[in-house]
N, C-alpha and C positions, 0 to 999 in steps of 0.2 A: 835305670840303666844299673839302678839300688834294687833289681828283681831278679829274684831266685830265676827266674824261669832263661837259660836257658837263648833260645828267642826270641823276645825283647832285651835280651843287653844285644845279641848280633844286631835289629832293628836298629838301637841308638846308634853303632856304628857307621856301620851301615846304610844310615839317612842323611849319615851327612852327605856321602854321591853325590843327592840330588843336587845339593850348590853347587856343588863346578866355583868356578870364584869366588864366589862367596864362602865360602865352608869355613866355619870356626876351627882354624888349626889348631887352638889352645885346647878348643872341648874334644875333640877329633883325640889329638894326641891323650890329652887324662886318661878317655873311656879306654885307649886301647891300655895305656899301663897298666888301668888299670886291669886288668885281661891277658892281661901278658902270661901269666904263669897257670894258666884255666890251660890243658887239656883237651878238653870238647874241642874236637875233629869241626865240630862247626859253628866255632870263636875262634875258634885259627886260619881256618879260613876265610872267616870275615874278614877281622885284622890284616891277611895279606891282600884280600878282592882291594880293600880299603885303603892300604899303604902304594900300593900297585899303582894305581884311580888319579893319587896324590901326585905321585911319583913324574907319571905323565905332564901334566899341570905344568909340572917342577917344572920340568924340560922343554914343555913354549913357551918359559918365561924367556 
């Protein structure tokens, strides 16, 4: 996450999707907050994707 490389930053967020029910929600939201002001399209798209997947998990509970 500390890299300046947008692809590595995006990957750290998207990697959380893999864990489904065991997603580290605190870590996911920490990363999202760190990148919240980022204007890069692919970072914002990754954040949106992660939040959508997380919301699906929450609806099923």
